[in-house]
C-alpha positions as CSV (number, residue, x, y, z in Angstrom):
1,X,124.9,55.2,62.8
2,X,126.3,51.7,62.6
3,X,126.6,50.4,59.0
4,X,126.8,47.0,57.4
5,X,124.8,45.3,60.2
6,X,123.8,41.8,59.2
7,X,121.0,39.6,60.4
8,X,120.7,35.9,59.2
9,X,123.4,36.8,56.6
10,X,121.2,39.7,55.2
11,X,122.6,43.2,55.3
12,X,120.0,45.7,56.7
13,X,119.0,48.7,54.5
14,X,119.1,52.3,55.7
15,X,115.5,52.3,56.9
16,X,116.1,49.1,58.9
17,X,119.2,50.6,60.4
18,X,117.3,53.7,61.5
19,X,115.1,51.3,63.6
20,X,118.1,49.5,64.9
21,X,119.8,52.7,66.1
22,X,116.7,54.6,67.4
23,X,115.8,54.4,71.1
24,X,112.4,56.1,71.0
25,X,108.9,54.7,71.0
26,X,108.4,53.7,67.3
27,X,105.7,53.2,64.8
28,X,107.2,51.0,62.0
29,X,105.1,51.0,58.8
30,X,106.2,48.0,56.7
31,X,105.3,47.2,53.1
32,X,104.6,43.7,52.0
33,X,107.8,41.7,52.0
34,X,109.8,44.5,53.5
35,X,111.7,42.3,56.0
36,X,109.9,43.3,59.2
37,X,110.8,40.0,60.9
38,X,114.4,40.5,60.0
39,X,114.2,44.0,61.4
40,X,112.7,42.8,64.6
41,X,115.5,40.3,65.0
42,X,118.1,42.9,64.2
43,X,116.7,45.2,66.8
44,X,116.8,42.5,69.5
45,X,120.4,41.5,68.6
46,X,121.5,45.1,68.6
47,X,119.9,45.8,72.0
48,X,121.5,42.8,73.7
49,X,124.9,43.0,71.9
50,X,125.3,46.6,73.0
51,X,124.2,45.9,76.6
52,X,121.2,48.1,76.3
53,X,119.1,45.5,78.0
54,X,119.1,41.8,78.8
55,X,117.1,39.2,76.9
56,X,114.7,39.0,79.9
57,X,113.9,42.7,79.6
58,X,112.5,42.3,76.0
59,X,108.9,41.3,75.3
60,X,107.8,40.4,71.8
61,X,104.1,40.1,70.9
62,X,102.8,38.7,67.7
63,X,99.3,38.0,66.3
64,X,99.3,34.2,65.7
65,X,100.9,31.1,67.2
66,X,102.5,30.5,63.8
67,X,104.2,33.9,63.7
68,X,105.3,33.5,67.4
69,X,106.9,30.1,66.5
70,X,108.6,31.7,63.4
71,X,110.2,34.4,65.5
72,X,111.2,31.9,68.2
73,X,112.9,29.7,65.7
74,X,115.0,32.6,64.3
75,X,115.9,34.3,67.5
76,X,119.1,33.2,69.3
77,X,118.3,34.5,72.8
78,X,115.9,33.3,75.5
79,X,113.3,36.0,75.1
80,X,109.5,36.0,75.9
81,X,107.6,35.8,72.6
82,X,103.9,35.6,73.1
83,X,100.6,36.0,71.4
84,X,98.3,38.5,73.3
85,X,96.4,35.6,74.9
86,X,99.6,33.8,76.0
87,X,100.9,37.1,77.5
88,X,97.6,37.5,79.4
89,X,97.9,34.0,80.7
90,X,101.5,34.7,81.8
91,X,100.4,37.9,83.7
92,X,97.6,36.0,85.5
93,X,100.1,33.3,86.4
94,X,102.4,35.9,87.9
95,X,99.4,37.3,89.8
96,X,98.7,33.8,91.2
97,X,95.2,33.9,89.8
98,X,93.6,30.5,89.2
99,X,91.2,30.0,86.3
100,X,90.3,27.6,83.5
101,X,90.1,28.4,79.8
102,X,86.7,28.4,78.2
103,X,86.2,26.1,75.2
104,X,85.9,28.3,72.1
105,X,82.7,26.4,71.3
106,X,81.0,27.3,74.6
107,X,79.6,30.6,73.4
108,X,78.2,28.9,70.3
109,X,76.5,26.3,72.5
110,X,75.0,29.0,74.7
111,X,73.7,31.0,71.8
112,X,72.2,28.0,70.0
113,X,70.5,26.7,73.1
114,X,69.2,30.1,74.0
115,X,67.7,30.7,70.6
116,X,65.9,27.3,70.8
117,X,64.5,28.4,74.1
118,X,63.2,31.8,73.0
119,X,59.7,32.9,74.1
120,X,56.8,33.1,71.5
121,X,57.3,36.9,71.5
122,X,61.0,36.6,71.0
123,X,60.5,34.1,68.2
124,X,58.2,36.6,66.4
125,X,60.9,39.4,66.8
126,X,63.6,37.2,65.2
127,X,61.4,36.1,62.3
128,X,60.4,39.7,61.7
129,X,64.0,40.9,61.9
130,X,65.1,38.3,59.4
131,X,62.0,39.0,57.2
132,X,61.1,35.3,57.2
133,X,57.6,34.1,56.5
134,X,58.0,30.6,58.1
135,X,57.3,29.0,61.5
136,X,60.0,28.9,64.1
137,X,60.6,25.2,63.9
138,X,61.3,25.5,60.2
139,X,63.7,28.4,60.9
140,X,65.6,26.3,63.4
141,X,66.3,23.7,60.7
142,X,67.5,26.2,58.2
143,X,70.8,28.0,57.3
144,X,69.1,31.2,58.5
145,X,69.3,29.9,62.1
146,X,73.1,29.2,61.7
147,X,73.6,32.7,60.2
148,X,71.6,34.3,63.0
149,X,73.6,32.5,65.7
150,X,76.8,33.6,64.0
151,X,75.5,37.2,64.0
152,X,75.0,37.0,67.8
153,X,78.4,35.4,68.4
154,X,80.1,38.2,66.2
155,X,78.2,40.9,68.1
156,X,79.2,39.6,71.5
157,X,82.9,39.3,70.4
158,X,82.9,42.8,69.0
159,X,81.2,44.1,72.0
160,X,83.9,42.7,74.3
161,X,87.0,43.4,72.1
162,X,86.0,47.0,71.8
163,X,85.4,47.4,75.5
164,X,81.8,48.5,75.1
165,X,79.2,48.6,77.8
166,X,75.4,48.7,77.6
167,X,75.2,52.5,77.7
168,X,77.4,52.7,74.6
169,X,74.7,50.7,72.7
170,X,71.9,52.9,74.0
171,X,73.5,55.9,72.1
172,X,73.5,54.1,68.8
173,X,70.7,54.8,66.3
174,X,69.2,51.3,66.1
175,X,65.6,50.8,64.7
176,X,62.8,49.5,66.9
177,X,63.1,45.9,65.7
178,X,66.9,46.0,66.0
179,X,66.6,47.1,69.6
180,X,64.2,44.2,70.3
181,X,66.9,41.8,68.8
182,X,69.6,43.6,70.9
183,X,67.5,42.8,74.1
184,X,67.6,39.1,73.0
185,X,71.3,39.3,72.4
186,X,72.1,40.9,75.7
187,X,69.9,38.3,77.5
188,X,72.1,35.6,75.9
189,X,75.3,37.6,76.7
190,X,74.5,37.9,80.4
191,X,73.6,34.2,80.6
192,X,77.0,33.5,79.0
193,X,78.8,35.6,81.6
194,X,76.8,34.0,84.4
195,X,77.5,30.5,83.2
196,X,81.3,31.3,83.0
197,X,81.3,32.8,86.5
198,X,79.5,29.8,88.0
199,X,82.2,27.4,86.8
200,X,85.1,29.9,87.0
201,X,86.2,29.9,83.4
202,X,87.5,32.7,81.2
203,X,87.3,33.1,77.4
204,X,90.1,34.6,75.4
205,X,88.8,38.1,75.7
206,X,88.3,37.7,79.4
207,X,92.0,36.8,79.7
208,X,93.1,40.0,78.2
209,X,90.7,42.2,80.2
210,X,91.5,40.4,83.5
211,X,95.2,40.6,82.8
212,X,95.0,44.3,82.2
213,X,93.3,44.8,85.6
214,X,96.0,43.0,87.5
215,X,99.2,44.3,85.9
216,X,99.6,46.7,88.8
217,X,99.8,43.7,91.2
218,X,102.8,42.0,89.5
219,X,106.5,42.7,88.9
220,X,107.3,43.5,85.3
221,X,110.9,44.5,84.3
222,X,110.5,44.9,80.5
223,X,112.5,47.7,79.0
224,X,111.4,47.1,75.4
225,X,108.0,45.8,74.1
226,X,107.9,44.9,70.4
227,X,104.6,44.2,68.8
228,X,104.3,42.7,65.4
229,X,101.2,42.8,63.1
230,X,100.0,45.9,65.0
231,X,97.5,46.8,62.3
232,X,95.4,43.9,63.6
233,X,95.0,45.2,67.2
234,X,91.8,45.5,69.2
235,X,91.0,48.1,71.9
236,X,91.3,45.6,74.7
237,X,94.8,44.6,73.4
238,X,95.8,48.3,73.2
239,X,94.6,48.8,76.8
240,X,96.7,45.9,77.9
241,X,99.8,47.4,76.3
242,X,99.0,50.9,77.7
243,X,98.8,49.4,81.2
244,X,102.1,47.5,80.7
245,X,103.7,50.8,79.5
246,X,102.3,52.6,82.6
247,X,104.0,50.3,85.0
248,X,107.2,49.4,83.1
249,X,108.0,52.7,81.4
250,X,109.3,50.6,78.6
251,X,109.9,51.6,75.0
252,X,107.0,50.6,72.8
253,X,107.9,49.5,69.2
254,X,105.0,48.5,67.0
255,X,105.4,47.0,63.5
256,X,102.6,46.7,60.9
257,X,101.1,47.5,57.5
258,X,97.8,49.3,57.4
259,X,97.5,48.1,53.8
260,X,97.2,44.5,55.2
261,X,94.6,45.1,58.0
262,X,92.0,42.3,57.3
263,X,90.4,41.4,60.6
264,X,87.8,44.1,61.3
265,X,85.0,41.8,62.2
266,X,87.1,39.8,64.7
267,X,87.4,43.1,66.6
268,X,90.5,44.6,65.2
269,X,90.5,48.4,64.6
270,X,92.7,49.9,62.0
271,X,92.3,53.3,63.6
272,X,94.5,52.1,66.6
273,X,97.4,51.7,64.1
274,X,96.7,55.0,62.4
275,X,96.4,56.9,65.7
276,X,99.3,55.2,67.5
277,X,101.2,58.5,67.9
278,X,98.3,59.9,70.0
279,X,98.5,57.0,72.4
280,X,102.2,57.1,73.3
281,X,104.6,60.0,73.7
282,X,107.6,61.0,71.5
283,X,106.9,58.4,68.8
284,X,109.3,58.1,65.9
285,X,107.6,57.0,62.7
286,X,109.7,55.0,60.2
287,X,108.7,53.4,57.0
288,X,110.2,50.1,55.6
289,X,109.8,51.0,52.0
290,X,112.0,48.4,50.3
291,X,110.3,45.1,49.4
292,X,112.5,42.1,48.9
293,X,109.6,39.8,47.7
294,X,107.8,41.5,44.9
295,X,109.0,43.0,41.7
296,X,108.9,46.8,41.2
297,X,106.2,46.2,38.6
298,X,103.9,44.2,40.9
299,X,104.4,46.6,43.8
300,X,103.6,49.6,41.6
301,X,100.3,48.0,40.5
302,X,99.4,46.8,44.0
303,X,100.2,50.2,45.6
304,X,98.0,52.0,43.1
305,X,95.2,49.5,43.7
306,X,95.3,49.6,47.6
307,X,95.6,53.4,47.8
308,X,92.1,53.8,46.4
309,X,91.2,53.4,50.0
310,X,91.5,57.0,51.3
311,X,92.3,56.0,54.9
312,X,95.4,54.0,53.9
313,X,98.8,55.7,54.7
314,X,100.4,56.9,51.5
315,X,103.7,55.2,50.9
316,X,106.1,54.7,48.0
317,X,107.5,51.2,47.9
318,X,110.7,50.2,46.1
319,X,112.2,47.0,44.7
320,X,115.3,46.1,42.7
321,X,113.5,43.0,41.2
322,X,112.0,43.3,37.8
323,X,109.2,41.3,36.1
324,X,107.4,42.6,33.0
325,X,104.4,40.4,33.7
326,X,104.0,40.0,37.5
327,X,100.2,39.5,37.2
328,X,98.9,37.0,34.6
329,X,95.1,37.1,34.1
330,X,93.7,33.6,33.8
331,X,90.1,33.6,32.3
332,X,88.4,30.3,32.0
333,X,85.2,28.6,30.7
334,X,86.0,25.4,32.5
335,X,87.4,25.9,36.0
336,X,88.9,22.4,36.3
337,X,90.5,22.2,32.8
338,X,92.1,25.7,33.1
339,X,93.3,25.1,36.7
340,X,94.9,21.8,35.8
341,X,96.5,23.3,32.7
342,X,97.9,26.2,34.8
343,X,99.3,23.9,37.5
344,X,101.0,21.7,34.8
345,X,102.5,24.8,33.2
346,X,103.9,26.1,36.4
347,X,105.2,22.7,37.6
348,X,107.5,22.7,34.5
349,X,109.3,25.6,36.2
350,X,108.9,25.0,39.9
351,X,106.8,23.3,42.5
352,X,106.9,26.4,44.8
353,X,103.2,27.2,44.2
354,X,100.7,28.7,46.6
355,X,96.9,28.5,45.9
356,X,94.7,31.0,47.6
357,X,91.0,31.3,47.9
358,X,88.7,33.9,49.3
359,X,86.4,31.3,50.8
360,X,87.1,28.0,52.5
361,X,85.6,25.7,50.0
362,X,86.5,27.5,46.7
363,X,89.1,24.9,45.9
364,X,86.6,22.0,45.5
365,X,85.2,23.7,42.4
366,X,88.6,23.6,40.7
367,X,89.7,20.0,41.3
368,X,88.8,16.6,40.0
369,X,89.8,13.0,40.7
370,X,93.4,13.7,39.7
371,X,93.8,15.8,42.8
372,X,93.7,14.7,46.4
373,X,92.8,17.3,49.1
374,X,93.8,16.4,52.7
375,X,94.6,18.4,55.8
376,X,94.6,21.7,53.9
377,X,97.1,20.3,51.4
378,X,96.6,19.6,47.8
379,X,98.3,16.6,46.2
380,X,98.7,16.4,42.4
381,X,101.1,14.2,40.4
382,X,103.4,13.5,43.4
383,X,103.6,17.2,44.2
384,X,102.3,18.9,47.4
385,X,100.8,22.2,46.6
386,X,100.3,24.8,49.4
387,X,96.7,25.9,49.8
388,X,95.3,28.6,52.1
389,X,92.5,31.1,52.4
390,X,93.8,34.6,51.9
391,X,93.3,35.4,55.6
392,X,95.7,32.5,56.5
393,X,98.3,33.4,53.9
394,X,99.5,36.7,55.5
395,X,103.2,36.6,56.1
396,X,103.7,33.7,53.6
397,X,105.1,33.7,50.1
398,X,105.8,31.5,47.1
399,X,107.4,31.9,43.7
400,X,104.0,31.5,42.0
401,X,100.6,32.3,43.5
402,X,97.2,31.3,42.1
403,X,94.2,33.3,43.3
404,X,90.9,31.5,42.7
405,X,87.3,32.8,42.2
406,X,88.0,36.4,41.1
407,X,84.5,36.5,39.8
408,X,81.7,39.1,40.0
409,X,79.6,36.9,42.3
410,X,78.1,37.1,45.8
411,X,80.9,34.9,47.1
412,X,83.5,36.0,44.6
413,X,86.4,38.4,45.2
414,X,85.4,40.9,46.4
415,X,83.0,39.0,48.6
416,X,79.6,40.8,48.5
417,X,78.0,39.5,51.7
418,X,76.4,42.4,53.5
419,X,77.0,42.6,57.2
420,X,73.9,43.0,59.4
421,X,73.1,46.7,60.3
422,X,73.3,45.6,64.0
423,X,77.1,44.9,63.4
424,X,77.7,47.8,61.1
425,X,76.2,50.3,63.6
426,X,78.3,48.8,66.4
427,X,81.5,49.4,64.4
428,X,80.8,52.4,62.1
429,X,82.8,52.3,58.9
430,X,83.6,55.5,57.0
431,X,85.7,53.7,54.3
432,X,84.8,53.2,50.7
433,X,82.8,50.1,49.6
434,X,84.8,46.8,49.8
435,X,87.7,48.6,51.6
436,X,88.6,45.5,53.7
437,X,88.1,43.2,50.7
438,X,90.5,45.5,48.8
439,X,93.1,45.0,51.5
440,X,92.5,41.3,51.4
441,X,93.0,41.2,47.6
442,X,96.2,43.2,48.1
443,X,97.5,40.6,50.6
444,X,96.7,37.9,47.9
445,X,98.5,39.4,45.0
446,X,101.6,40.4,47.0
447,X,102.3,36.8,48.2
448,X,104.3,36.1,45.1
449,X,108.1,36.3,44.6
450,X,107.5,36.0,40.9
451,X,104.0,35.8,39.4
452,X,100.4,36.0,40.6
453,X,97.8,34.3,38.4
454,X,94.2,35.6,38.8
455,X,91.5,33.0,37.9
456,X,88.1,34.2,36.8
457,X,85.2,33.3,34.5
458,X,85.9,34.7,31.1
459,X,82.4,36.3,31.0
460,X,82.2,37.4,34.6
461,X,85.3,39.1,35.9
462,X,85.1,40.8,39.3
463,X,85.4,44.6,39.7
464,X,88.9,44.1,41.1
465,X,90.0,42.3,37.9
466,X,88.6,45.2,35.8
467,X,90.3,47.7,38.0
468,X,93.7,46.0,37.9
469,X,93.6,46.0,34.2
470,X,93.0,49.8,34.2
471,X,95.8,50.3,36.7
472,X,98.3,48.2,34.5
473,X,97.4,50.2,31.5
474,X,97.8,53.5,33.4
475,X,101.3,52.5,34.3
476,X,102.2,51.8,30.7
477,X,102.6,48.1,31.4
478,X,101.2,45.3,29.2
479,X,98.4,43.0,30.2
480,X,99.2,39.3,29.8
481,X,96.8,36.4,29.7
482,X,97.4,32.7,30.4
483,X,96.6,30.6,27.3
C-alpha cells in the first residue's frame, strides 16, 4: 500500500488509503466531516497518475449542483462531474433524442387547475377525506387547498421516483375514502402525462427514466463511476446506475453517510444505501471513521444520539480535536434579545457563524430592525452571517453554529407534522418515531468545527434537547448553558 499520499496538501489516513489502493466495487461509509470529498479527489488522482484509466473514463455523480461545482473546482483533470439529471441529459444527447425540459411549476399548475375543475362528487370526496365541514369554494381559498395540492404533488413524485405502477397501488391497504382520493390523483397524473406528451416535454424524473432506457443505444467507455451522497438515492437513480454498470462493466464506488439521509419524501430511499452489497458483486465496504471537523466530545454525543435509530449502521467515529463544551444549550424567554446577545458574544471571537433553522421562516422570529435579511443572508453590524435551513446545510461547516427553534412545538425540532396516510402507505416506514428528524438534527449539530448553540424556550424544550442532556450526562460530560 502506498503511504504518505497527499491531496490538497492533506495527508490521507489509513482508511482513505484503503480506498485509494482498492480496485473493487466499494461502499464507502463516511462520518460527518470525514473528508469524503478529499478521498474522492485522491482516488481520481491515483487512478490517473498510475495510468489505471484516463480522465475521460471516470464519471462522478453528486446530489446537488453546489456539490458538483465544489468537486469541479478542486479537481485538476477534465472529468465528467454531473448531477443525476445532468447525466441523464448527457445520455439523451448522445442518443440524439430531442426534448424540452418541463418547468418545475408545471405539475403544480396542472394539480391546482384540476382540483378547481373537480366534479361535485369528487369535491365531496375531497372534503370528506380532509374532514372539512365547509363548501368547496371556501376550501379553494384556504390553506387546506394548498396542502392538498402539495399532497398530490408529493404522491406523484414518490410514485415516479420509486418506479411504481398502478398495480403496486392496488395491493396497498388503503381505506375506501383513500381509494376515492387515489382515483382523483391518478386522473390528474394521467392528465399531466398526456399534457407533457402533447408538447414533447420531460420533467426531471422522466429524464432519468428515459435515459435508463436508451443507455443500450449509446457508447459509454467509463471504467470508474463514483457517486457521492449515495444515501440520498432513489430507485430510478439506482436503476440508471445499474444499467450503466451493465453496459460498461465499470467499477462502482459509492460514498455516503446513512446517518445523514434526510430526503425520504423527495423519493430517496435509505434502504438502497443499506443494501448496496446486494445490488453489485464483490463489494468492499470501507468506513471513513476519522472526523476532521468535530471534536471527539461532540462526535461522541452525536453518535449516541443518532444510533437510537436501529436501522442506522453502527460506527465508531474518532477525532483528535477536543472541546469540553461542544454543545451549549441556549434557553430564552425573549428570542430576539437572547439571539442578539449570542451573536454579539460569538462575534467577539469570530465572524465564522452559521445559523440553521428547521423551517424556512424561523429566522424572522429571532431578528429585529438591527438585522437585515436579504437573499438568504443575514446582515448585522457590518457582518454577513450565513443562514440556511438544515436541509441546505449538508456538507457545509462553520466554527460556530446556532440552531434555532429547538422547541416542543408542532413546527419545532423535531417537526411534528404528520404525513398523510396516503403517503405513508406508499412508502412504508419501519423506523422509530421522528427517525428522519433525528438524522436532520444530527446534520445540524455536526456542522460545527467548534461549538453548536441550541436555542429553545426555557419552559418548552424539545424532546431532542432533553435527550441530548441525558446523553451528555451518560458520557460523564458537563452540560453548559449560555448566559
